[in-house]
Backbone of each chain as nested JSON, in Angstrom:
{
  "chains": [
    {"id": "A", "residues": [
      {"number": 1, "name": "MET", "atoms": {"N": [-76.238, -103.491, 6.741], "CA": [-76.348, -102.073, 7.185], "C": [-74.924, -101.681, 7.495]}},
      {"number": 2, "name": "ILE", "atoms": {"N": [-74.284, -100.843, 6.866], "CA": [-73.021, -100.175, 7.028], "C": [-73.333, -98.854, 7.796]}},
      {"number": 3, "name": "LYS", "atoms": {"N": [-72.329, -98.547, 8.772], "CA": [-72.518, -97.272, 9.243], "C": [-71.263, -96.401, 8.952]}},
      {"number": 4, "name": "ALA", "atoms": {"N": [-71.213, -95.345, 8.317], "CA": [-70.263, -94.448, 8.104], "C": [-70.068, -93.102, 9.017]}},
      {"number": 5, "name": "SER", "atoms": {"N": [-68.668, -92.908, 9.512], "CA": [-68.541, -91.843, 10.011], "C": [-67.759, -90.914, 9.442]}},
      {"number": 6, "name": "VAL", "atoms": {"N": [-68.153, -89.773, 8.978], "CA": [-67.425, -88.777, 8.137], "C": [-66.991, -87.61, 8.781]}},
      {"number": 7, "name": "TYR", "atoms": {"N": [-65.663, -87.2, 8.788], "CA": [-65.078, -85.885, 9.363], "C": [-64.817, -85.134, 8.26]}},
      {"number": 8, "name": "VAL", "atoms": {"N": [-65.434, -83.926, 8.514], "CA": [-64.927, -82.877, 7.498], "C": [-64.263, -81.509, 8.242]}},
      {"number": 9, "name": "THR", "atoms": {"N": [-62.629, -81.243, 8.105], "CA": [-62.416, -80.268, 8.854], "C": [-61.711, -79.341, 7.642]}},
      {"number": 10, "name": "ILE", "atoms": {"N": [-61.654, -78.165, 8.212], "CA": [-61.026, -76.953, 7.654], "C": [-59.62, -77.388, 7.262]}},
      {"number": 11, "name": "LYS", "atoms": {"N": [-58.897, -76.95, 5.84], "CA": [-57.83, -77.231, 5.459], "C": [-56.872, -76.479, 6.581]}},
      {"number": 12, "name": "GLN", "atoms": {"N": [-55.703, -76.735, 6.9], "CA": [-54.757, -76.122, 7.974], "C": [-54.358, -74.664, 7.424]}},
      {"number": 13, "name": "SER", "atoms": {"N": [-54.326, -74.525, 5.996], "CA": [-53.751, -73.088, 5.367], "C": [-55.128, -72.219, 5.555]}},
      {"number": 14, "name": "VAL", "atoms": {"N": [-56.007, -72.698, 5.741], "CA": [-57.521, -71.881, 5.915], "C": [-57.746, -71.17, 7.028]}},
      {"number": 15, "name": "LEU", "atoms": {"N": [-58.069, -70.164, 7.201], "CA": [-58.612, -69.563, 8.514], "C": [-59.726, -69.954, 9.037]}},
      {"number": 16, "name": "ASP", "atoms": {"N": [-60.157, -70.296, 10.431], "CA": [-61.331, -70.839, 10.85], "C": [-61.883, -69.964, 11.915]}},
      {"number": 17, "name": "PRO", "atoms": {"N": [-62.683, -68.692, 11.315], "CA": [-63.335, -67.599, 12.507], "C": [-63.921, -68.381, 13.432]}},
      {"number": 18, "name": "GLN", "atoms": {"N": [-64.832, -69.192, 13.256], "CA": [-65.71, -69.76, 14.175], "C": [-64.741, -70.492, 15.422]}},
      {"number": 19, "name": "GLY", "atoms": {"N": [-63.715, -71.25, 15.033], "CA": [-63.068, -71.797, 15.994], "C": [-62.322, -70.827, 16.779]}},
      {"number": 20, "name": "VAL", "atoms": {"N": [-61.773, -69.591, 15.974], "CA": [-60.851, -68.469, 16.549], "C": [-61.88, -67.911, 17.567]}},
      {"number": 21, "name": "ALA", "atoms": {"N": [-63.295, -67.687, 17.319], "CA": [-64.386, -67.225, 18.27], "C": [-64.33, -67.92, 19.654]}},
      {"number": 22, "name": "VAL", "atoms": {"N": [-64.509, -69.378, 19.279], "CA": [-64.945, -70.024, 20.455], "C": [-63.514, -70.272, 21.154]}},
      {"number": 23, "name": "GLN", "atoms": {"N": [-62.385, -70.31, 20.774], "CA": [-60.998, -70.09, 21.509], "C": [-61.068, -68.8, 22.348]}},
      {"number": 24, "name": "GLY", "atoms": {"N": [-61.421, -67.682, 21.969], "CA": [-61.822, -66.568, 22.615], "C": [-62.473, -66.627, 23.627]}},
      {"number": 25, "name": "ALA", "atoms": {"N": [-63.771, -67.33, 23.509], "CA": [-64.813, -67.49, 24.19], "C": [-64.065, -68.3, 25.613]}},
      {"number": 26, "name": "LEU", "atoms": {"N": [-63.632, -69.582, 25.266], "CA": [-62.789, -70.088, 26.343], "C": [-61.89, -69.701, 27.162]}},
      {"number": 27, "name": "HIS", "atoms": {"N": [-61.033, -68.508, 26.45], "CA": [-59.961, -67.907, 27.167], "C": [-60.506, -66.979, 28.271]}},
      {"number": 28, "name": "SER", "atoms": {"N": [-61.65, -66.399, 27.736], "CA": [-62.254, -65.414, 28.667], "C": [-63.034, -66.286, 29.633]}},
      {"number": 29, "name": "MET", "atoms": {"N": [-63.325, -67.422, 29.706], "CA": [-64.007, -68.026, 30.726], "C": [-62.947, -68.827, 31.565]}},
      {"number": 30, "name": "GLY", "atoms": {"N": [-61.584, -68.545, 31.368], "CA": [-60.515, -69.136, 32.245], "C": [-59.806, -70.479, 31.66]}},
      {"number": 31, "name": "PHE", "atoms": {"N": [-60.348, -70.798, 30.502], "CA": [-59.482, -71.977, 29.885], "C": [-58.2, -71.351, 29.121]}},
      {"number": 32, "name": "ARG", "atoms": {"N": [-57.287, -71.141, 29.781], "CA": [-56.338, -70.484, 29.081], "C": [-55.073, -71.436, 28.529]}},
      {"number": 33, "name": "GLU", "atoms": {"N": [-55.584, -72.575, 28.634], "CA": [-54.324, -73.542, 28.213], "C": [-55.037, -74.089, 26.766]}},
      {"number": 34, "name": "VAL", "atoms": {"N": [-55.943, -73.693, 26.465], "CA": [-56.108, -73.798, 24.948], "C": [-55.437, -73.002, 24.0]}},
      {"number": 35, "name": "GLU", "atoms": {"N": [-54.754, -73.54, 23.233], "CA": [-53.621, -73.103, 22.19], "C": [-54.33, -72.866, 21.05]}},
      {"number": 36, "name": "SER", "atoms": {"N": [-54.992, -73.888, 20.332], "CA": [-55.431, -73.532, 19.272], "C": [-56.731, -74.296, 19.093]}},
      {"number": 37, "name": "LEU", "atoms": {"N": [-57.903, -74.056, 18.39], "CA": [-59.072, -74.774, 18.387], "C": [-59.502, -74.794, 16.786]}},
      {"number": 38, "name": "ARG", "atoms": {"N": [-60.051, -75.866, 16.451], "CA": [-60.584, -75.868, 14.847], "C": [-61.985, -76.488, 14.847]}},
      {"number": 39, "name": "ILE", "atoms": {"N": [-62.656, -75.97, 14.339], "CA": [-64.309, -76.607, 14.071], "C": [-64.505, -77.237, 12.879]}},
      {"number": 40, "name": "GLY", "atoms": {"N": [-64.928, -78.556, 13.012], "CA": [-65.193, -79.292, 11.67], "C": [-66.664, -79.743, 11.901]}},
      {"number": 41, "name": "LYS", "atoms": {"N": [-67.055, -80.671, 10.823], "CA": [-68.273, -81.208, 11.162], "C": [-68.08, -82.705, 11.305]}},
      {"number": 42, "name": "TYR", "atoms": {"N": [-69.165, -83.589, 11.772], "CA": [-68.901, -84.968, 12.188], "C": [-70.285, -85.454, 11.499]}},
      {"number": 43, "name": "MET", "atoms": {"N": [-70.451, -86.537, 10.363], "CA": [-71.597, -87.047, 10.016], "C": [-71.828, -88.248, 10.268]}},
      {"number": 44, "name": "GLU", "atoms": {"N": [-72.705, -88.826, 10.51], "CA": [-73.093, -90.254, 10.973], "C": [-74.243, -90.641, 9.894]}},
      {"number": 45, "name": "LEU", "atoms": {"N": [-73.641, -91.463, 8.879], "CA": [-74.618, -92.203, 7.934], "C": [-74.847, -93.779, 8.159]}},
      {"number": 46, "name": "GLN", "atoms": {"N": [-76.25, -93.981, 8.238], "CA": [-76.628, -95.543, 7.941], "C": [-76.871, -95.692, 6.425]}},
      {"number": 47, "name": "LEU", "atoms": {"N": [-76.183, -96.516, 5.762], "CA": [-76.146, -97.188, 4.439], "C": [-76.915, -98.369, 4.477]}},
      {"number": 48, "name": "ASP", "atoms": {"N": [-77.969, -98.42, 3.596], "CA": [-78.645, -99.894, 3.167], "C": [-77.671, -100.548, 1.992]}},
      {"number": 49, "name": "THR", "atoms": {"N": [-76.591, -101.214, 2.551], "CA": [-75.833, -101.97, 1.872], "C": [-74.962, -102.981, 2.701]}},
      {"number": 50, "name": "ASN", "atoms": {"N": [-74.548, -103.901, 2.128], "CA": [-73.761, -104.68, 2.951], "C": [-72.343, -104.987, 2.376]}},
      {"number": 51, "name": "ASP", "atoms": {"N": [-72.27, -104.326, 1.175], "CA": [-70.925, -104.233, 0.313], "C": [-69.974, -103.225, 0.952]}},
      {"number": 52, "name": "ARG", "atoms": {"N": [-69.045, -103.583, 1.52], "CA": [-68.025, -102.734, 2.156], "C": [-67.331, -101.793, 1.194]}},
      {"number": 53, "name": "PHE", "atoms": {"N": [-66.981, -102.644, 0.115], "CA": [-66.036, -102.217, -0.91], "C": [-66.888, -101.18, -1.888]}},
      {"number": 54, "name": "GLU", "atoms": {"N": [-68.229, -101.115, -2.094], "CA": [-68.901, -100.291, -2.974], "C": [-69.274, -99.343, -1.746]}},
      {"number": 55, "name": "ALA", "atoms": {"N": [-69.473, -99.486, -0.666], "CA": [-70.109, -98.461, 0.551], "C": [-68.706, -97.539, 0.17]}},
      {"number": 56, "name": "GLU", "atoms": {"N": [-67.689, -97.977, 0.272], "CA": [-66.355, -96.959, 0.358], "C": [-66.423, -95.889, -0.841]}},
      {"number": 57, "name": "ALA", "atoms": {"N": [-66.509, -96.593, -1.944], "CA": [-66.448, -95.868, -3.335], "C": [-67.62, -94.74, -3.434]}},
      {"number": 58, "name": "ARG", "atoms": {"N": [-68.953, -95.143, -2.58], "CA": [-70.08, -94.318, -2.654], "C": [-69.881, -93.092, -1.643]}},
      {"number": 59, "name": "VAL", "atoms": {"N": [-69.398, -93.284, -0.424], "CA": [-69.151, -92.399, 0.601], "C": [-68.151, -91.479, -0.016]}},
      {"number": 60, "name": "LYS", "atoms": {"N": [-67.075, -92.026, -0.582], "CA": [-66.239, -91.0, -1.241], "C": [-66.761, -90.298, -2.347]}},
      {"number": 61, "name": "ALA", "atoms": {"N": [-67.788, -90.771, -3.012], "CA": [-68.439, -89.779, -3.964], "C": [-69.295, -88.884, -3.273]}},
      {"number": 62, "name": "MET", "atoms": {"N": [-69.91, -89.172, -2.294], "CA": [-71.02, -88.297, -1.459], "C": [-69.994, -86.99, -0.947]}},
      {"number": 63, "name": "CYS", "atoms": {"N": [-68.745, -87.307, -0.398], "CA": [-68.027, -86.446, 0.132], "C": [-67.527, -85.349, -0.998]}},
      {"number": 64, "name": "GLU", "atoms": {"N": [-66.812, -86.012, -2.086], "CA": [-66.444, -85.22, -2.96], "C": [-67.757, -84.167, -3.902]}},
      {"number": 65, "name": "LYS", "atoms": {"N": [-69.004, -84.643, -3.894], "CA": [-69.906, -84.276, -4.475], "C": [-70.79, -82.929, -3.402]}},
      {"number": 66, "name": "LEU", "atoms": {"N": [-70.764, -83.585, -2.452], "CA": [-71.875, -82.686, -1.363], "C": [-71.311, -82.383, -0.092]}},
      {"number": 67, "name": "LEU", "atoms": {"N": [-70.574, -83.281, 0.572], "CA": [-70.628, -83.174, 2.197], "C": [-69.148, -82.492, 2.423]}},
      {"number": 68, "name": "ALA", "atoms": {"N": [-68.483, -82.076, 1.292], "CA": [-67.353, -81.57, 1.724], "C": [-66.905, -80.592, 0.289]}},
      {"number": 69, "name": "ASN", "atoms": {"N": [-66.489, -79.25, 1.009], "CA": [-66.087, -78.334, -0.031], "C": [-64.715, -78.583, -0.035]}},
      {"number": 70, "name": "THR", "atoms": {"N": [-64.134, -79.73, -1.194], "CA": [-62.605, -79.738, -1.256], "C": [-61.806, -78.749, -1.646]}},
      {"number": 71, "name": "VAL", "atoms": {"N": [-62.458, -77.262, -1.968], "CA": [-61.494, -76.536, -2.109], "C": [-60.917, -75.842, -0.717]}},
      {"number": 72, "name": "VAL", "atoms": {"N": [-61.472, -75.857, 0.179], "CA": [-61.261, -75.245, 1.594], "C": [-61.257, -76.298, 2.705]}},
      {"number": 73, "name": "GLU", "atoms": {"N": [-61.782, -77.689, 2.267], "CA": [-61.939, -78.577, 3.54], "C": [-61.203, -80.042, 3.139]}},
      {"number": 74, "name": "ASP", "atoms": {"N": [-60.69, -80.662, 4.084], "CA": [-60.681, -82.025, 3.916], "C": [-61.464, -82.791, 4.566]}},
      {"number": 75, "name": "TYR", "atoms": {"N": [-61.547, -84.239, 4.246], "CA": [-62.454, -85.237, 4.815], "C": [-62.003, -86.323, 4.832]}},
      {"number": 76, "name": "ARG", "atoms": {"N": [-62.375, -87.146, 6.05], "CA": [-61.848, -88.685, 5.963], "C": [-63.2, -89.243, 6.657]}},
      {"number": 77, "name": "PHE", "atoms": {"N": [-63.058, -90.592, 6.378], "CA": [-64.432, -91.257, 6.942], "C": [-63.911, -92.625, 7.113]}},
      {"number": 78, "name": "GLU", "atoms": {"N": [-64.682, -93.254, 8.196], "CA": [-64.495, -94.704, 8.677], "C": [-65.746, -95.242, 8.416]}},
      {"number": 79, "name": "LEU", "atoms": {"N": [-65.796, -96.586, 8.003], "CA": [-66.977, -97.681, 7.86], "C": [-66.684, -98.532, 9.029]}},
      {"number": 80, "name": "GLU", "atoms": {"N": [-67.933, -98.941, 9.398], "CA": [-68.439, -99.928, 10.672], "C": [-69.552, -100.757, 10.136]}},
      {"number": 81, "name": "GLY", "atoms": {"N": [-69.403, -102.15, 10.64], "CA": [-70.551, -103.228, 10.609], "C": [-70.72, -103.743, 9.116]}}
    ]},
    {"id": "B", "residues": [
      {"number": 1, "name": "MET", "atoms": {"N": [-47.945, -81.045, 25.274], "CA": [-49.138, -80.795, 24.749], "C": [-49.948, -81.684, 24.287]}},
      {"number": 2, "name": "ILE", "atoms": {"N": [-51.157, -81.465, 24.803], "CA": [-52.217, -82.594, 24.771], "C": [-53.174, -82.175, 23.417]}},
      {"number": 3, "name": "LYS", "atoms": {"N": [-53.377, -83.206, 22.631], "CA": [-54.566, -82.781, 21.518], "C": [-55.982, -83.512, 21.995]}},
      {"number": 4, "name": "ALA", "atoms": {"N": [-56.941, -83.043, 22.09], "CA": [-58.308, -83.258, 22.313], "C": [-59.318, -83.088, 21.149]}},
      {"number": 5, "name": "SER", "atoms": {"N": [-60.044, -84.442, 20.877], "CA": [-60.692, -84.499, 19.712], "C": [-62.09, -84.636, 20.229]}},
      {"number": 6, "name": "VAL", "atoms": {"N": [-63.099, -83.293, 20.506], "CA": [-64.64, -83.275, 20.776], "C": [-65.433, -83.572, 19.832]}},
      {"number": 7, "name": "TYR", "atoms": {"N": [-66.595, -84.497, 19.944], "CA": [-67.561, -85.027, 18.88], "C": [-68.883, -84.418, 19.883]}},
      {"number": 8, "name": "VAL", "atoms": {"N": [-69.64, -83.54, 19.143], "CA": [-70.887, -83.268, 19.648], "C": [-71.897, -83.603, 18.825]}},
      {"number": 9, "name": "THR", "atoms": {"N": [-72.726, -84.414, 19.357], "CA": [-73.843, -85.053, 18.436], "C": [-75.401, -84.696, 18.888]}},
      {"number": 10, "name": "ILE", "atoms": {"N": [-76.192, -84.579, 17.853], "CA": [-77.607, -84.159, 18.756], "C": [-78.117, -85.454, 18.909]}},
      {"number": 11, "name": "LYS", "atoms": {"N": [-78.711, -85.256, 20.192], "CA": [-79.41, -86.641, 20.833], "C": [-80.514, -87.201, 19.835]}},
      {"number": 12, "name": "GLN", "atoms": {"N": [-80.525, -88.67, 20.176], "CA": [-81.274, -89.278, 19.018], "C": [-82.612, -89.024, 18.882]}},
      {"number": 13, "name": "SER", "atoms": {"N": [-83.324, -88.631, 20.346], "CA": [-84.498, -88.02, 20.232], "C": [-84.926, -86.875, 19.645]}},
      {"number": 14, "name": "VAL", "atoms": {"N": [-83.979, -85.814, 19.193], "CA": [-84.171, -84.948, 18.916], "C": [-83.942, -84.767, 17.363]}},
      {"number": 15, "name": "LEU", "atoms": {"N": [-85.078, -84.141, 16.781], "CA": [-84.855, -83.937, 15.12], "C": [-83.663, -83.175, 14.924]}},
      {"number": 16, "name": "ASP", "atoms": {"N": [-83.053, -83.754, 13.691], "CA": [-81.975, -83.068, 13.157], "C": [-82.291, -82.42, 11.907]}},
      {"number": 17, "name": "PRO", "atoms": {"N": [-82.938, -81.372, 11.8], "CA": [-83.345, -80.788, 10.436], "C": [-82.345, -80.611, 9.58]}},
      {"number": 18, "name": "GLN", "atoms": {"N": [-81.135, -80.321, 9.799], "CA": [-79.882, -80.143, 8.837], "C": [-79.575, -81.509, 8.085]}},
      {"number": 19, "name": "GLY", "atoms": {"N": [-79.833, -82.567, 9.149], "CA": [-79.319, -83.863, 8.515], "C": [-80.299, -84.18, 7.489]}},
      {"number": 20, "name": "VAL", "atoms": {"N": [-81.626, -83.947, 7.733], "CA": [-82.673, -84.656, 7.13], "C": [-82.595, -83.905, 5.708]}},
      {"number": 21, "name": "ALA", "atoms": {"N": [-82.241, -82.453, 5.762], "CA": [-81.947, -81.866, 4.428], "C": [-80.754, -82.31, 3.571]}},
      {"number": 22, "name": "VAL", "atoms": {"N": [-79.901, -82.867, 4.309], "CA": [-78.597, -83.229, 3.655], "C": [-78.965, -84.539, 3.003]}},
      {"number": 23, "name": "GLN", "atoms": {"N": [-79.573, -85.442, 3.852], "CA": [-80.2, -86.505, 3.351], "C": [-80.986, -86.653, 2.026]}},
      {"number": 24, "name": "GLY", "atoms": {"N": [-82.072, -85.616, 1.987], "CA": [-82.769, -85.575, 0.855], "C": [-81.962, -85.102, -0.41]}},
      {"number": 25, "name": "ALA", "atoms": {"N": [-80.897, -84.033, -0.261], "CA": [-79.821, -83.619, -1.242], "C": [-79.383, -84.994, -1.62]}},
      {"number": 26, "name": "LEU", "atoms": {"N": [-78.899, -85.909, -0.979], "CA": [-78.112, -86.848, -1.357], "C": [-79.127, -87.885, -2.144]}},
      {"number": 27, "name": "HIS", "atoms": {"N": [-80.394, -88.032, -1.638], "CA": [-81.341, -88.743, -2.28], "C": [-81.322, -88.309, -3.807]}},
      {"number": 28, "name": "SER", "atoms": {"N": [-81.615, -87.229, -3.785], "CA": [-82.2, -86.564, -5.349], "C": [-80.854, -86.409, -6.188]}},
      {"number": 29, "name": "MET", "atoms": {"N": [-79.466, -86.949, -5.472], "CA": [-78.427, -86.924, -6.214], "C": [-78.313, -88.542, -6.705]}},
      {"number": 30, "name": "GLY", "atoms": {"N": [-79.089, -89.335, -6.123], "CA": [-78.993, -90.55, -6.7], "C": [-78.363, -91.777, -5.3]}},
      {"number": 31, "name": "PHE", "atoms": {"N": [-77.896, -91.069, -4.379], "CA": [-77.818, -91.953, -3.216], "C": [-78.789, -92.381, -2.513]}},
      {"number": 32, "name": "ARG", "atoms": {"N": [-79.379, -93.423, -3.01], "CA": [-80.805, -93.623, -2.001], "C": [-80.483, -94.529, -1.11]}},
      {"number": 33, "name": "GLU", "atoms": {"N": [-79.288, -95.034, -0.83], "CA": [-78.85, -96.094, -0.039], "C": [-78.577, -95.556, 1.525]}},
      {"number": 34, "name": "VAL", "atoms": {"N": [-78.855, -94.136, 1.42], "CA": [-78.755, -93.375, 2.597], "C": [-79.973, -93.715, 3.471]}},
      {"number": 35, "name": "GLU", "atoms": {"N": [-79.938, -94.248, 4.649], "CA": [-81.117, -94.467, 5.378], "C": [-81.318, -93.327, 6.414]}},
      {"number": 36, "name": "SER", "atoms": {"N": [-80.223, -92.809, 6.953], "CA": [-80.219, -91.891, 7.817], "C": [-78.997, -91.276, 8.066]}},
      {"number": 37, "name": "LEU", "atoms": {"N": [-79.123, -89.839, 8.36], "CA": [-77.598, -88.974, 8.293], "C": [-77.957, -88.145, 9.29]}},
      {"number": 38, "name": "ARG", "atoms": {"N": [-76.978, -87.889, 10.177], "CA": [-77.081, -87.011, 11.373], "C": [-75.674, -86.277, 11.443]}},
      {"number": 39, "name": "ILE", "atoms": {"N": [-76.055, -84.891, 11.77], "CA": [-74.953, -83.843, 11.502], "C": [-74.374, -83.441, 12.924]}},
      {"number": 40, "name": "GLY", "atoms": {"N": [-73.27, -83.386, 13.339], "CA": [-72.826, -82.893, 14.512], "C": [-71.493, -82.224, 14.227]}},
      {"number": 41, "name": "LYS", "atoms": {"N": [-70.933, -81.708, 15.416], "CA": [-69.639, -80.865, 15.589], "C": [-68.441, -81.742, 15.835]}},
      {"number": 42, "name": "TYR", "atoms": {"N": [-67.338, -81.329, 14.736], "CA": [-66.039, -81.889, 15.484], "C": [-65.312, -80.901, 15.794]}},
      {"number": 43, "name": "MET", "atoms": {"N": [-64.381, -81.119, 16.827], "CA": [-63.625, -79.982, 17.284], "C": [-62.336, -80.545, 17.612]}},
      {"number": 44, "name": "GLU", "atoms": {"N": [-60.892, -79.934, 17.424], "CA": [-59.666, -80.268, 17.717], "C": [-59.217, -79.089, 18.401]}},
      {"number": 45, "name": "LEU", "atoms": {"N": [-58.913, -79.564, 19.621], "CA": [-58.009, -78.488, 20.629], "C": [-56.744, -78.923, 20.833]}},
      {"number": 46, "name": "GLN", "atoms": {"N": [-55.716, -78.161, 20.978], "CA": [-54.531, -78.182, 21.159], "C": [-54.233, -77.547, 22.6]}},
      {"number": 47, "name": "LEU", "atoms": {"N": [-54.051, -78.477, 23.605], "CA": [-54.081, -78.147, 25.146], "C": [-52.475, -77.977, 25.56]}},
      {"number": 48, "name": "ASP", "atoms": {"N": [-51.922, -76.759, 26.09], "CA": [-50.893, -76.619, 26.568], "C": [-50.774, -77.001, 28.111]}},
      {"number": 49, "name": "THR", "atoms": {"N": [-50.494, -78.383, 28.094], "CA": [-50.54, -79.091, 29.467], "C": [-50.03, -80.38, 28.956]}},
      {"number": 50, "name": "ASN", "atoms": {"N": [-49.335, -81.212, 30.115], "CA": [-48.93, -82.352, 30.131], "C": [-49.595, -83.442, 31.163]}},
      {"number": 51, "name": "ASP", "atoms": {"N": [-50.508, -82.982, 31.492], "CA": [-51.286, -83.337, 32.568], "C": [-52.676, -84.378, 32.091]}},
      {"number": 52, "name": "ARG", "atoms": {"N": [-52.661, -85.406, 31.912], "CA": [-53.546, -85.991, 31.283], "C": [-54.786, -86.009, 31.883]}},
      {"number": 53, "name": "PHE", "atoms": {"N": [-54.527, -86.208, 33.279], "CA": [-55.527, -86.41, 34.185], "C": [-56.482, -84.926, 34.433]}},
      {"number": 54, "name": "GLU", "atoms": {"N": [-55.789, -83.987, 34.661], "CA": [-56.004, -82.51, 34.595], "C": [-56.998, -82.386, 33.409]}},
      {"number": 55, "name": "ALA", "atoms": {"N": [-56.184, -82.378, 32.266], "CA": [-56.887, -82.102, 30.85], "C": [-58.252, -82.869, 30.602]}},
      {"number": 56, "name": "GLU", "atoms": {"N": [-58.159, -84.106, 31.139], "CA": [-59.666, -84.749, 31.031], "C": [-60.879, -83.907, 31.657]}},
      {"number": 57, "name": "ALA", "atoms": {"N": [-60.343, -83.333, 32.766], "CA": [-61.281, -82.526, 33.723], "C": [-61.802, -81.484, 33.266]}},
      {"number": 58, "name": "ARG", "atoms": {"N": [-60.533, -80.905, 32.67], "CA": [-60.962, -79.59, 31.936], "C": [-61.654, -79.467, 30.541]}},
      {"number": 59, "name": "VAL", "atoms": {"N": [-61.553, -80.507, 29.889], "CA": [-62.258, -80.754, 28.582], "C": [-63.613, -80.955, 28.835]}},
      {"number": 60, "name": "LYS", "atoms": {"N": [-63.776, -81.512, 30.029], "CA": [-65.408, -82.063, 30.349], "C": [-65.998, -80.942, 30.76]}},
      {"number": 61, "name": "ALA", "atoms": {"N": [-65.111, -79.797, 31.328], "CA": [-65.601, -78.47, 31.978], "C": [-66.32, -77.717, 30.885]}},
      {"number": 62, "name": "MET", "atoms": {"N": [-65.106, -77.679, 29.91], "CA": [-65.227, -77.052, 28.519], "C": [-66.594, -77.171, 27.757]}},
      {"number": 63, "name": "CYS", "atoms": {"N": [-66.86, -78.494, 27.516], "CA": [-67.951, -79.109, 26.882], "C": [-69.159, -78.73, 27.635]}},
      {"number": 64, "name": "GLU", "atoms": {"N": [-69.106, -79.213, 29.003], "CA": [-70.389, -78.745, 29.749], "C": [-70.909, -77.216, 29.833]}},
      {"number": 65, "name": "LYS", "atoms": {"N": [-69.778, -76.573, 29.635], "CA": [-70.059, -75.049, 29.802], "C": [-70.28, -74.348, 28.568]}},
      {"number": 66, "name": "LEU", "atoms": {"N": [-69.519, -74.682, 27.616], "CA": [-69.51, -74.014, 26.318], "C": [-70.004, -74.808, 25.13]}},
      {"number": 67, "name": "LEU", "atoms": {"N": [-69.078, -76.093, 24.749], "CA": [-68.977, -76.428, 23.445], "C": [-70.212, -77.628, 23.139]}},
      {"number": 68, "name": "ALA", "atoms": {"N": [-70.721, -78.038, 24.133], "CA": [-72.208, -78.648, 23.907], "C": [-73.315, -78.135, 24.625]}},
      {"number": 69, "name": "ASN", "atoms": {"N": [-74.502, -78.048, 23.951], "CA": [-75.591, -77.738, 24.687], "C": [-76.277, -79.227, 25.059]}},
      {"number": 70, "name": "THR", "atoms": {"N": [-75.957, -79.169, 26.356], "CA": [-76.326, -80.618, 26.866], "C": [-77.609, -80.994, 27.023]}},
      {"number": 71, "name": "VAL", "atoms": {"N": [-78.645, -79.919, 26.692], "CA": [-80.025, -80.241, 26.774], "C": [-80.475, -80.728, 25.426]}},
      {"number": 72, "name": "VAL", "atoms": {"N": [-79.923, -80.683, 24.484], "CA": [-80.318, -81.402, 23.121], "C": [-79.055, -81.898, 22.649]}},
      {"number": 73, "name": "GLU", "atoms": {"N": [-77.753, -81.864, 23.006], "CA": [-76.642, -82.528, 22.524], "C": [-75.805, -83.41, 23.358]}},
      {"number": 74, "name": "ASP", "atoms": {"N": [-75.24, -84.492, 22.652], "CA": [-74.175, -85.448, 23.662], "C": [-73.081, -85.036, 23.134]}},
      {"number": 75, "name": "TYR", "atoms": {"N": [-72.047, -85.257, 24.162], "CA": [-70.84, -85.063, 23.779], "C": [-69.719, -86.145, 24.164]}},
      {"number": 76, "name": "ARG", "atoms": {"N": [-68.632, -86.428, 23.493], "CA": [-67.57, -87.297, 23.822], "C": [-66.11, -86.677, 23.244]}},
      {"number": 77, "name": "PHE", "atoms": {"N": [-65.241, -87.237, 24.29], "CA": [-63.862, -86.523, 23.779], "C": [-62.938, -87.729, 23.906]}},
      {"number": 78, "name": "GLU", "atoms": {"N": [-61.715, -87.283, 23.021], "CA": [-60.548, -88.327, 23.069], "C": [-59.563, -87.167, 23.357]}},
      {"number": 79, "name": "LEU", "atoms": {"N": [-58.463, -87.962, 24.107], "CA": [-57.342, -87.105, 24.332], "C": [-55.993, -88.144, 23.703]}},
      {"number": 80, "name": "GLU", "atoms": {"N": [-55.055, -87.127, 22.878], "CA": [-53.906, -88.056, 22.473], "C": [-52.747, -87.145, 23.027]}},
      {"number": 81, "name": "GLY", "atoms": {"N": [-51.628, -87.727, 23.267], "CA": [-50.2, -87.209, 23.457], "C": [-49.906, -86.904, 24.851]}}
    ]}
  ]
}
């Protein structure tokens, strides 16, 4: 069993309206030290395999095909176990 | 300038319908090794402070008050810089 942690973030050049909104909310609550805030997705997958090399290729394929929109998003992942 | 990475995940005892849907989509695409998948949020904050101790308390307060719904979500964060 391998655990994969996938991080999907909006590319730096792309506007993140959700992040801007949350930053505005934090400012109005008094957290004025927040200079920027960007929101992404974090996914934890349990994979029924023990082949780390294969798992790496498979998770990469999942990210490219479904988990991330590579036009506007970046992704990275870590494998454990 | 301190960078905070905040991870907000749905508690293990709480159903994650978005994760179930994505897992179903992966299965139907042939990624049958995915045993479970849970989706959370990942936030990157740039904080205009150099006081790590203060930053830790402030980010904790942001999570408790806005970034996480502690009834159904867990959070953790890391500070860098």
